[in-house]
Each structure stands twice: as C-alpha cells, then as structure tokens.
C-alpha positions as CSV (number, residue, x, y, z in Angstrom):
1,M,22.4,7.8,15.1
2,T,20.9,7.9,18.5
3,L,18.5,10.8,19.1
4,S,17.3,12.3,22.3
5,P,13.7,11.3,23.3
6,A,12.4,14.8,22.6
7,R,13.9,15.0,19.1
8,L,12.7,11.5,18.4
9,R,9.2,12.5,19.3
10,V,9.3,15.5,17.0
11,L,10.8,13.3,14.2
12,V,8.0,10.7,14.6
13,A,5.4,13.5,14.5
14,A,6.9,14.9,11.3
15,L,7.0,11.4,9.7
16,L,3.5,10.6,10.7
17,S,2.3,13.9,9.3
18,V,3.8,13.3,5.8
19,S,2.7,9.6,5.8
20,F,-0.8,10.7,6.6
21,L,-0.6,13.3,3.8
22,G,0.3,10.6,1.3
23,A,-2.3,8.2,2.4
24,L,-5.0,10.9,2.7
25,D,-4.4,12.2,-0.7
26,H,-5.4,8.9,-2.3
27,T,-8.6,8.5,-0.4
28,V,-9.7,12.2,-0.6
29,V,-9.3,12.3,-4.3
30,S,-11.3,9.1,-4.9
31,T,-14.4,10.7,-3.4
32,S,-14.1,13.8,-5.7
33,L,-13.1,11.9,-8.8
34,A,-16.3,12.2,-10.8
35,T,-16.7,15.9,-10.0
36,I,-13.1,16.6,-11.1
37,A,-13.3,14.6,-14.3
38,G,-16.7,16.1,-15.1
39,E,-15.6,19.7,-14.8
40,L,-12.5,19.0,-16.9
41,G,-14.7,17.3,-19.5
42,A,-13.0,13.9,-19.4
43,L,-15.3,11.5,-17.6
44,E,-14.3,8.6,-19.9
45,H,-10.7,8.9,-18.7
46,M,-11.2,9.8,-15.1
47,S,-9.6,6.5,-13.8
48,W,-6.2,7.8,-15.0
49,I,-6.3,10.5,-12.3
50,M,-5.9,7.6,-9.8
51,V,-4.0,5.2,-12.0
52,G,-1.2,7.7,-12.9
53,Y,-0.7,8.4,-9.2
54,T,-0.6,4.7,-8.3
55,I,1.7,3.6,-11.1
56,A,4.2,6.4,-10.2
57,A,4.1,5.5,-6.5
58,T,4.7,1.8,-7.3
59,V,7.4,1.8,-10.0
60,M,9.6,4.3,-8.3
61,L,9.9,2.4,-5.0
62,P,13.0,0.4,-5.9
63,V,14.8,3.4,-7.4
64,L,14.0,5.6,-4.4
65,G,15.0,2.9,-2.0
66,K,18.4,2.4,-3.6
67,L,18.9,6.2,-3.9
68,G,18.2,6.6,-0.2
69,D,21.0,4.0,0.5
70,V,23.4,5.8,-1.8
71,I,22.9,9.5,-0.9
72,G,21.2,9.3,2.4
73,P,17.4,9.1,3.2
74,R,17.1,12.7,4.5
75,R,17.9,14.2,1.1
76,V,15.4,11.9,-0.7
77,F,12.8,12.6,2.0
78,V,13.0,16.4,1.7
79,V,13.1,16.4,-2.1
80,S,10.1,14.0,-2.2
81,L,8.1,16.3,0.2
82,V,8.9,19.4,-1.9
83,L,7.9,17.6,-5.1
84,F,4.6,16.4,-3.4
85,L,3.7,19.9,-2.3
86,A,4.6,21.5,-5.7
87,A,2.6,18.8,-7.5
88,S,-0.4,19.4,-5.1
89,L,-0.3,23.1,-6.0
90,A,-0.2,22.3,-9.8
91,C,-3.1,19.8,-9.5
92,G,-5.4,22.5,-8.2
93,F,-4.6,24.8,-11.1
94,A,-5.1,22.1,-13.7
95,S,-7.1,23.3,-16.7
96,D,-7.3,20.0,-18.5
97,L,-7.0,16.3,-17.8
98,G,-3.5,16.0,-19.3
99,W,-2.1,18.6,-17.0
100,L,-3.8,17.0,-14.0
101,I,-2.6,13.5,-14.8
102,A,1.0,14.7,-15.2
103,A,0.9,16.5,-11.9
104,R,-0.6,13.4,-10.3
105,V,2.3,11.3,-11.6
106,V,4.7,13.7,-9.9
107,Q,2.6,13.7,-6.8
108,G,2.7,9.9,-6.7
109,L,6.5,9.9,-7.1
110,G,6.7,12.2,-4.1
111,S,4.3,10.1,-2.1
112,A,6.4,7.0,-2.7
113,G,9.5,8.8,-1.5
114,L,7.7,10.0,1.7
115,Q,6.4,6.6,2.6
116,L,9.6,4.8,1.9
117,M,12.0,7.3,3.5
118,S,9.9,7.6,6.6
119,Q,10.3,3.9,7.2
120,T,14.0,4.0,6.4
121,I,14.7,7.0,8.6
122,V,13.0,5.3,11.6
123,A,15.3,2.2,10.9
124,R,18.4,4.4,10.9
125,V,17.7,6.2,14.2
126,T,16.2,3.4,16.4
127,S,17.2,0.0,17.7
128,P,15.5,-3.1,16.3
129,R,13.5,-3.4,19.6
130,Q,12.2,0.1,19.3
131,R,11.2,0.0,15.6
132,P,7.9,-2.0,15.9
133,R,6.4,0.7,18.1
134,Y,7.4,3.6,15.8
135,M,6.5,1.7,12.7
136,A,3.1,1.0,14.1
137,V,2.6,4.8,14.8
138,I,3.7,5.8,11.3
139,G,1.7,3.0,9.8
140,A,-1.5,4.2,11.6
141,A,-1.7,6.9,8.9
142,F,-3.1,4.4,6.3
143,P,-6.2,3.1,8.2
144,I,-7.0,6.6,9.6
145,A,-6.9,8.0,6.1
146,I,-9.2,5.3,4.8
147,V,-11.8,6.3,7.4
148,V,-11.3,10.1,7.3
149,G,-10.4,10.6,3.6
150,P,-13.8,10.0,1.9
151,V,-15.6,12.2,4.5
152,V,-13.1,15.1,4.0
153,G,-13.2,14.7,0.2
154,G,-16.9,14.9,0.2
155,L,-17.1,17.9,2.4
156,I,-14.5,19.8,0.3
157,T,-16.2,18.9,-2.9
158,D,-19.7,19.9,-1.6
159,Y,-18.8,23.2,0.3
160,W,-15.6,24.4,-1.4
161,S,-14.3,23.4,-4.8
162,W,-12.4,20.4,-6.1
163,P,-8.9,22.2,-6.3
164,W,-9.0,22.4,-2.5
165,V,-8.8,18.6,-2.5
166,F,-5.2,19.1,-3.5
167,W,-4.4,22.5,-1.9
168,I,-5.4,21.2,1.5
169,N,-2.1,19.4,1.5
170,L,-0.1,22.6,1.5
171,P,-0.6,24.0,5.0
172,V,-0.1,20.6,6.6
173,G,2.8,19.8,4.3
174,L,4.6,23.1,5.0
175,V,4.4,22.5,8.8
176,A,5.6,18.9,8.3
177,L,8.5,20.3,6.1
178,V,9.6,22.7,8.9
179,L,9.4,19.8,11.4
180,A,11.3,17.5,9.1
181,L,14.1,20.0,8.4
182,A,14.6,20.5,12.2
183,A,14.2,16.9,13.3
184,V,15.4,14.6,10.5
185,P,19.2,14.1,11.1
186,R,21.7,14.3,8.3
187,L,22.1,10.6,7.7
188,P,25.0,9.7,5.4
189,G,24.7,7.4,2.4
190,G,26.6,4.2,1.9
191,A,30.3,3.9,2.2
192,H,30.6,3.2,-1.6
193,P,28.1,5.5,-3.2
194,R,27.2,4.0,-6.6
195,F,23.9,3.9,-8.4
196,D,22.9,1.4,-11.0
197,V,21.4,3.6,-13.7
198,P,20.9,0.9,-16.4
199,G,19.3,-1.5,-14.0
200,S,17.1,1.2,-12.5
201,A,15.8,2.2,-16.0
202,V,15.1,-1.4,-17.1
203,F,13.6,-2.4,-13.8
204,T,11.3,0.7,-13.8
205,G,10.2,0.1,-17.4
206,S,9.5,-3.6,-16.8
207,L,7.5,-2.9,-13.7
208,L,5.5,-0.2,-15.5
209,A,4.7,-2.6,-18.3
210,L,3.7,-5.3,-15.9
211,I,1.3,-3.0,-14.0
212,L,-0.2,-1.7,-17.2
213,A,-0.7,-5.3,-18.4
214,V,-2.6,-6.2,-15.2
215,T,-4.6,-2.9,-15.3
216,W,-5.7,-3.3,-19.0
217,V,-6.2,-7.1,-19.3
218,G,-9.8,-6.9,-18.2
219,D,-10.8,-4.4,-20.9
220,D,-11.6,-6.0,-24.3
221,T,-10.4,-3.0,-26.2
222,L,-7.1,-2.7,-24.3
223,R,-6.4,-6.5,-24.1
224,P,-4.0,-6.5,-27.1
225,A,-2.0,-3.6,-25.5
226,A,-2.0,-5.6,-22.2
227,I,-0.6,-8.6,-24.0
228,A,2.1,-6.4,-25.6
229,C,2.9,-4.9,-22.2
230,A,3.2,-8.4,-20.6
231,A,5.6,-9.5,-23.3
232,A,7.6,-6.3,-22.8
233,A,7.7,-6.9,-19.1
234,G,9.0,-10.5,-19.6
235,A,11.7,-9.3,-22.0
236,G,12.7,-6.6,-19.5
237,I,13.0,-9.0,-16.6
238,L,15.3,-11.2,-18.7
239,A,17.4,-8.2,-19.6
240,L,17.4,-7.1,-16.0
241,V,18.9,-10.4,-14.9
242,V,21.8,-10.0,-17.3
243,I,22.4,-6.3,-16.3
244,E,22.2,-7.0,-12.6
245,R,24.7,-9.9,-12.7
246,R,27.3,-7.4,-14.0
247,A,26.3,-4.4,-12.0
248,A,28.7,-3.2,-9.3
249,A,25.8,-2.0,-7.1
250,P,22.5,-3.7,-8.3
251,I,19.3,-1.9,-7.5
252,L,18.1,-5.0,-5.6
253,P,21.2,-6.6,-4.1
254,P,21.0,-10.4,-4.5
255,R,22.4,-10.8,-0.9
256,I,19.1,-9.5,0.5
257,L,17.3,-12.5,-1.1
258,R,19.6,-15.0,0.5
259,D,18.3,-14.2,4.0
260,R,15.4,-16.4,5.2
261,T,13.9,-13.7,7.4
262,I,13.8,-11.3,4.5
263,L,12.2,-13.8,2.1
264,V,9.6,-14.7,4.7
265,C,8.7,-11.0,5.3
266,L,8.4,-10.5,1.5
267,G,6.0,-13.4,1.4
268,L,4.0,-12.0,4.2
269,S,3.9,-8.6,2.5
270,L,2.5,-10.3,-0.6
271,V,-0.2,-11.9,1.6
272,V,-1.3,-8.4,2.9
273,G,-1.5,-7.0,-0.6
274,A,-3.3,-9.9,-2.2
275,G,-5.4,-11.0,0.8
276,L,-6.6,-7.8,2.3
277,F,-6.4,-4.9,-0.2
278,S,-8.1,-6.8,-3.0
279,V,-11.2,-7.6,-0.9
280,V,-11.5,-4.2,0.8
281,A,-11.7,-2.6,-2.6
282,Y,-14.9,-4.5,-3.5
283,M,-16.4,-4.7,0.0
284,P,-18.7,-1.7,-0.3
285,T,-20.2,-3.0,-3.5
286,Y,-20.7,-6.4,-2.0
287,V,-22.5,-5.0,1.0
288,Q,-24.7,-2.7,-1.0
289,M,-25.8,-5.5,-3.3
290,A,-25.9,-8.6,-1.0
291,Y,-27.3,-6.7,2.0
292,R,-29.3,-4.1,0.1
293,T,-27.9,-1.2,2.0
294,T,-27.1,2.4,1.1
295,A,-23.6,3.6,0.2
296,T,-23.2,5.3,3.6
297,V,-24.2,2.1,5.5
298,S,-22.0,-0.1,3.3
299,G,-18.9,1.8,4.5
300,L,-19.4,0.4,8.0
301,V,-17.8,-3.0,7.1
302,P,-14.6,-1.5,5.6
303,I,-14.4,0.8,8.6
304,A,-14.6,-2.2,11.0
305,T,-11.8,-3.8,9.0
306,V,-9.4,-0.8,9.1
307,L,-10.2,0.0,12.8
308,G,-9.3,-3.6,13.6
309,M,-6.1,-3.1,11.7
310,L,-5.3,0.1,13.5
311,V,-5.8,-1.2,17.1
312,S,-4.0,-4.5,16.4
313,S,-1.0,-2.8,14.7
314,L,-0.5,-0.4,17.6
315,L,-0.9,-3.1,20.2
316,T,1.4,-5.5,18.5
317,G,4.1,-2.8,18.0
318,W,3.9,-2.0,21.7
319,L,4.1,-5.7,22.8
320,V,7.0,-6.6,20.4
321,S,8.9,-3.5,21.6
322,R,8.6,-4.7,25.2
323,S,9.6,-8.3,24.7
324,G,11.6,-8.3,21.4
325,R,9.8,-11.5,20.3
326,Y,7.8,-11.3,17.1
327,R,7.3,-14.8,15.6
328,L,3.9,-15.5,17.2
329,Y,2.2,-12.4,15.8
330,P,2.4,-13.2,12.1
331,I,1.4,-16.8,12.7
332,A,-1.6,-15.9,14.9
333,G,-2.5,-12.9,12.6
334,T,-2.6,-14.9,9.4
335,A,-4.6,-17.7,11.1
336,L,-7.2,-15.2,12.5
337,A,-7.6,-13.5,9.2
338,A,-8.1,-16.8,7.4
339,L,-10.7,-17.7,10.0
340,G,-12.5,-14.4,9.4
341,L,-12.6,-14.9,5.6
342,I,-13.8,-18.5,6.0
343,T,-16.6,-17.2,8.2
344,M,-17.5,-14.6,5.5
345,A,-17.7,-17.4,3.0
346,L,-20.0,-19.5,5.1
347,L,-22.4,-16.8,6.2
348,P,-26.0,-17.5,5.0
349,A,-27.8,-14.8,3.0
350,G,-29.9,-12.4,5.0
351,V,-27.9,-12.2,8.2
352,P,-27.8,-8.9,10.1
353,L,-25.1,-6.5,8.9
354,W,-23.2,-6.6,12.2
355,V,-22.2,-10.3,11.5
356,P,-20.0,-9.5,8.4
357,M,-18.7,-6.5,10.3
358,V,-17.4,-8.9,13.0
359,G,-16.0,-11.2,10.3
360,M,-14.1,-8.5,8.5
361,A,-13.0,-6.9,11.8
362,A,-11.3,-10.2,12.5
363,V,-9.6,-10.0,9.1
364,G,-8.4,-6.5,10.0
365,I,-7.2,-7.5,13.5
366,G,-5.3,-10.5,12.1
367,T,-3.7,-8.5,9.3
368,G,-2.8,-5.6,11.5
369,A,-0.9,-7.9,13.8
370,F,1.9,-8.2,11.3
371,T,1.3,-5.6,8.5
372,N,3.7,-3.0,10.0
373,L,5.7,-5.4,12.1
374,I,7.3,-7.1,9.1
375,F,9.1,-3.8,8.2
376,A,10.8,-3.8,11.6
377,V,11.7,-7.5,11.2
378,V,13.0,-7.2,7.6
379,Q,15.1,-4.2,8.5
380,S,16.7,-6.0,11.4
381,A,17.8,-8.7,9.0
382,A,19.4,-6.3,6.5
383,S,22.7,-4.4,6.7
384,R,22.6,-0.6,7.1
385,D,23.6,0.0,3.5
386,D,20.6,-2.1,2.3
387,L,17.9,-0.6,4.5
388,G,16.3,1.4,1.7
389,A,16.5,-1.4,-0.8
390,V,14.9,-4.0,1.5
391,T,12.2,-1.6,2.7
392,A,11.4,-0.7,-0.9
393,A,11.2,-4.4,-1.9
394,T,8.8,-5.1,1.0
395,N,6.5,-2.2,-0.1
396,L,6.8,-3.2,-3.8
397,V,5.8,-6.8,-3.2
398,R,2.7,-5.5,-1.3
399,Q,1.7,-3.2,-4.1
400,I,2.1,-5.9,-6.7
401,G,0.0,-8.3,-4.6
402,A,-2.7,-5.7,-4.3
403,A,-2.7,-4.9,-8.0
404,V,-2.8,-8.5,-9.1
405,G,-5.3,-9.5,-6.4
406,T,-7.6,-6.7,-7.2
407,A,-7.5,-7.5,-10.9
408,V,-8.2,-11.2,-10.3
409,V,-11.1,-10.6,-7.8
410,G,-12.6,-7.9,-10.1
411,G,-12.4,-10.3,-13.1
412,V,-14.0,-13.2,-11.2
413,V,-16.8,-11.1,-9.8
414,G,-17.5,-9.3,-13.1
415,F,-17.8,-12.6,-15.0
416,A,-19.7,-14.5,-12.4
417,V,-22.2,-11.7,-11.7
418,A,-22.9,-11.3,-15.4
419,A,-23.6,-15.0,-15.7
420,G,-25.9,-15.1,-12.8
421,L,-28.1,-12.0,-13.1
422,P,-31.8,-12.4,-14.1
423,A,-32.7,-11.8,-17.8
424,G,-33.0,-8.1,-18.6
425,L,-30.3,-6.9,-16.3
426,D,-26.9,-5.8,-17.7
427,A,-24.0,-6.3,-15.4
428,A,-22.1,-3.4,-17.1
429,T,-24.8,-0.9,-16.1
430,L,-26.0,-2.4,-12.9
431,T,-25.4,0.0,-10.0
432,P,-26.7,-0.1,-6.4
433,A,-29.2,2.7,-7.3
434,V,-30.4,0.7,-10.4
435,A,-30.8,-2.4,-8.2
436,R,-32.8,-0.6,-5.6
437,A,-35.2,0.6,-8.3
438,T,-36.1,-2.9,-9.4
439,P,-39.0,-5.0,-7.8
440,D,-38.3,-6.7,-4.5
441,A,-38.2,-10.1,-6.0
442,V,-35.5,-9.0,-8.4
443,Q,-33.5,-7.3,-5.6
444,D,-33.6,-10.5,-3.7
445,R,-32.3,-12.4,-6.7
446,I,-29.5,-9.8,-7.1
447,A,-28.6,-10.2,-3.4
448,V,-28.4,-13.9,-3.7
449,V,-26.2,-13.7,-6.9
450,Y,-23.7,-11.4,-5.1
451,H,-23.7,-13.6,-2.0
452,D,-23.0,-16.7,-4.0
453,V,-20.4,-15.0,-6.2
454,F,-18.4,-13.6,-3.2
455,A,-18.5,-16.8,-1.2
456,P,-15.8,-18.6,-3.3
457,V,-13.8,-15.3,-3.5
458,F,-13.7,-15.2,0.3
459,L,-12.6,-18.8,0.4
460,G,-9.8,-18.2,-2.2
461,L,-8.5,-15.2,-0.1
462,A,-8.7,-17.4,3.0
463,L,-6.4,-19.8,1.2
464,V,-4.0,-16.9,0.6
465,Y,-3.9,-16.4,4.4
466,V,-3.5,-20.1,5.1
467,C,-0.4,-20.0,2.9
468,G,0.6,-17.0,5.0
469,V,0.4,-19.2,8.1
470,A,2.9,-21.6,6.5
471,I,5.1,-18.8,5.4
472,A,5.1,-17.1,8.9
473,S,6.0,-20.5,10.5
474,L,9.4,-20.3,8.7
475,L,10.4,-17.2,10.7
476,P,13.2,-18.0,13.1
477,A,12.4,-17.9,16.8
478,A,14.6,-14.9,17.4
479,R,14.3,-11.7,19.4
480,L,14.8,-8.1,18.1
481,S,17.9,-6.6,19.6
482,D,17.7,-3.7,22.0
483,E,21.2,-2.5,21.2
484,P,21.2,1.1,19.9
485,P,22.1,1.6,16.2
486,A,25.7,1.8,15.3
487,P,27.2,5.3,15.0
488,E,26.7,6.8,11.5
489,R,29.9,7.2,9.5
490,A,30.6,9.7,6.7
491,P,30.5,8.2,3.2
492,A,34.3,8.8,2.7
493,E,35.3,6.6,5.6
494,P,36.1,3.0,4.7
495,E,33.5,0.4,5.8
496,P,34.2,-3.2,6.5
497,A,32.5,-5.8,4.2
498,A,29.0,-6.7,5.3
499,E,28.7,-10.0,7.0
500,T,27.0,-12.7,4.9
501,R,23.7,-13.7,6.4
C-alpha cells in the first residue's frame, strides 16, 4: 500500500514514538529497580521485575509475528499498544511484587508487539529501497533510550515517586495511539488465514524453558531447575519438529530458512546480540573497576558506543536508500567492530579513559552499520505473507544471542575475578564503592584483575565479529528494488502461490 509523503511521515512519527516507549521503559525502570523493590519489601526478588518483562518480550515474538501475517499488522499493533498502556497503569498501582511482575509480563508482551509490528508495517508500506532509511529512524529509539532512560528514571525516582516511572508512558502513549489510528493503514492479513495453535504453544513453552535455563544456570541454588528447563526445552524442540512438519501454516515457515539472504541476516542478528549487547551490559562495571572511576563517569564509555551506533545506523540507512547496494556495510561494519574489540583487549592498564571510549565507539559504529539494515534486507527476501514471521525470527535470534552472550560473559567474569582477587576480598560482595574504600595498593590490584579478566573476553567477542565478517561475505551482491510495494489485497481474494526462492 503506497502512502502519500505526508501520511508516511505521520506514520513514521507514530511508530518512532511507540518504539521509543518500549525501549525507554526498559532503561527507565532499571534505574529505579532498587527503590521499587525496597518499597514493596522484595529486594531479594527484584530481578524478576526486569526478567518477567524480558522473557515475555522474547517468547512472544514468533507468535506475534505469525499473528500479524494472519490477521494484519495494524490489529496486532493497536492491541499491543493498548495492552502496553493498560499494563503501565497497573504497574504504577502495584501493591506487592506479584502484582507488579504480572503487570510487567503483560507490558513486555505489548512491547514485543509494538517493536515487531512497527518493523512489519514499514515493510508493508514502503519499497525495499526506502526501508533502510525508515528502519534506521525507528531503530534510533533504542540507542536514544539507552542514553536518556537512566537519567529520566533517576529524576523521576528522586523528585516524584516510582509509580511515575510507569505512568509517564501514558501521555506519550495516548498521543501515539491517536497518531497510529489515523496513520496506520488497514493492512489485510494473508490470503489463507490459518494459525498454528499447537506449534505456537510448544514453541513458546520451549523458548521459555530455554531462557529460564540460561538465566538460572549461574545460580547454584537454581542450577537443578536450570537443568530441568534445558531438558524440557530439548524435548519441546523435538516435539516442535514433528508438529511443524504436519502443520498447514507453521509458525516459522521452513521456506524462509531456505533463502541464503535470510539465513545470512539471521546470522548477523546473532552477532549483534552476542557480540555487542553482552559486552555493553558489563561495560560500566569494567570501567569503574579497571579505571577506578565513579558510576557517573563510567557511563561515558557505553554512551560513546550507542552514539556511534546511532550515527552509523542513520548514515547507513540514508546511503543504502540512495544506492540500493547494501553488501559492503555488514562486511565493513563487522570488521570495524572486531578491530575495536581487539584494540580493547590489547590496551595496557592505566591508559586515559578516552582511549577505551574511542575503542568502544568503533564497536558501536561498526555494529550500527548493519544492525537495522539487516531488517530491510531480510524483508526484501521474504514474501509478503511471511514479513511478520521473518521479522520476528530476526528479532528472536538477536534476543537469544544477547541472553546467551550475557550469561557466558557474566559467568567467565564472575569466576575469573573471584580467582584473581587478593585474599580477604569476596567477589560476591565486591562493589565499586567497596573497592574505592580499600587502600590504594589494593585498588591497583583490583584494577589489574579486572583488566586482565576482560582482555580475553574482548578477544572472544572480537572472534564473534570475525565470524560475522565471514557470514556477511555470503550476502549476494544485489540491490534493493525501488519498485513500490504491490497493491494490498483483501484476505478473501485468491493469491498465487509464492515463488520459491
């Protein structure tokens, strides 16, 4: 469906607003987490305020993607936005942790629908050549939220009260809802609307078990439960193979996995999750310990990373939309990110803080060169009826890569730091504040331990990006088409069989 330039601008503004809401909600709440859990009397379980949201936002991606293909992305988008706003209201009124976690699960479900349908709607109303530019604009919500979110969350917690961390979504969300109802066209679903209920249920349960296994495996008390979840995930995957082979409309159509371009984009999405998100999560701790800085100063390195991502993503989207050629950017981006991480691994202890800022900015610039571009590329390789499914798969692979990468990096760092600390220091209770209270000689030793522990971590993540260079090299030397999208057809009309790619 071709839109007028004015309506397209309003549509992109609405999609950017809701994408920013979903991204901002995660970063704002993280700043206020201890205050919220403390007032509810559940500090020992406060991580579930974030974990419940993340799990819901991850496991529902394939289901929502397929649902958007079946009934149309506009319906899923509007329902997701209403759910997100209702859950935000309920979060602020939570009187105990159980209530808050349940509302956060619904909020995560809504956030997944907003992110996924925003990308799918753009694909349905733009040509492949236009998509990189608009995908980059919508994708800008994530790095901006990383920079703005902690500051906004801190101000709300300090000067208002923690319920406003959630209620702040309501005025922005209501404006976005009005814009969305006016600008998002009524896009029909597939020509043969069928939904794979058994496959969706088994897939969601298996993915939930896998995520819980990865989340719990590092905790000694929860390790037996993690092993049980891993076994359940394995059994679920085997059952899913049997179910999907007989399904008339499988939740992840096998045909999308037979296209080389789609497989390469899935591989690159995994690189983004495992290579970037896992290291950014631990970067503030590394800077505080290895460079003996305050929490405020330690945020400069992640900020340099995400600002590099933002500028690179917008520039790449504009360049690809002009030429239609995209193969160079993933290859050059993965190579630059690998070089940045190798530089981080080789830095000697005691260098000025601007040096790691430059190194991580290079990682951000390299990753930003393809992190949103691959959505436009993968959508150009899929049929219209598979746009939601293929977009969901790309997001899902990234989330899984981030979860597994974060767990692996956290386990390596935790074990190695505990083994290298001077006698008398407990890694389980060692915080930056505790480290700064020790004598200078002990602080120097702690800094060296963290420097030496993270050096091989940086090298391992650089290897992930080197693999990304090889994966990106498999992309065909093609150009994105500048042909407008085919006219939308009502679901009742017959549709010719999709051409095998």
